[in-house]
Structures are given as structure tokens and as C-alpha cells.
C-alpha positions, 0 to 999 in steps of 0.5 A: 229365151236363149236358143239352147242346143240339146245333144241327142246320143242314141243309135235308134233313128226313130227315137232320134226323129221323135226327140228332134221334133219335140225339141224343135217344137219346144224352141231347142236346137237338137244336135243329133248323134246316131253314132256313139263312136263320134259322140265325144268329138260332136260334144266338143265341136257343138258344145251343147247345153244339155245332153240326152244320153241313151244308156244301152247302145250297141257300139258304146255304153252310155255310161262309158260315154258319159264318163268320157265326156265328163272327163273332157275339159270343154264338156265338164259342166254339160248336164247329162240326162240319161234315157233307157227302156229299163232301170234297175236300182243297181244302176243308181250308183253307176249314174251317180258315179258318172255324174248323171242326176236325171233319168227318163224312162222310154217310151217317154212322154214329151212333157216329162222330157221337157220338164227334165230339160227345164229343171236342168236349166233352172239349176244352171241359171236359177231362172224358174220355168214359171218366169219363162212362161209368164214372159211368154204371156202365160198365166202361172 
């Protein structure tokens, strides 16, 4: 399996640490971004395969960052998974407008997070998670 880079854009240090631990245990390389003001340049520099984006941040909105990142040529095809403690139906149009297809609610379950990431990879590559698990010796 290719070691995929996952950017974590979230101002909360505790959430950053939790996400990094989950990602490392699952075979991913986390790219932590605790300061949203440098998120765009970090995405350009590290070219992550997927971005986990907190929507509500003090310094800059996750919606605004997503819109900016999607406008950057190098980052245009990077799938973004939104994260937030609250979700309102009126956010749906904004998520769609920003190009966000997946959303996970905080506090999240580690399996839900990995499921969302794996589904993004499946859409991108056409390679099913069951195939990956079978290749690792799991019975599926």
C-alpha cells in the first residue's frame, strides 16, 4: 500500500494529536497544520492525498480555506473531509459549493474516520478496501 499523506487542518492541539495517532496506526502519514493561516502553503508544499478540515476555527474559516485550496492549481484534486462538532442542514449547500463531499462529526469514532478516508481513496483509485484487507491476509 502506498503511504498516503493526510493533512490535518485544526487549531485544537488535542484533536491534532488524536488524529495523528489514529492516522499513524492506520498506516498514513499525518501532515499537521495547527495554524490555518499557513494551511494553503502547507498543502502546496506537502501535496497531501486527503485533507481533514475543521470547519469552525478562530483564525480562518474551514469553508474559506477549502474554497482557497480548491482554487490553487496544485491542490485542485485533493479530497477534503470536513470535521465539526455541529452540523446544520443549511451548511449542506456551503459544503457542496466548496466541493466537500464528506463530513464527520466530532467527537469522531476512529473507524468512522478511517472509513471516510478509505472511501475517498476508493473513489480516487477504484481499489476497494476489501481488496486491501484481503491483500493483508484478512478474510473478507
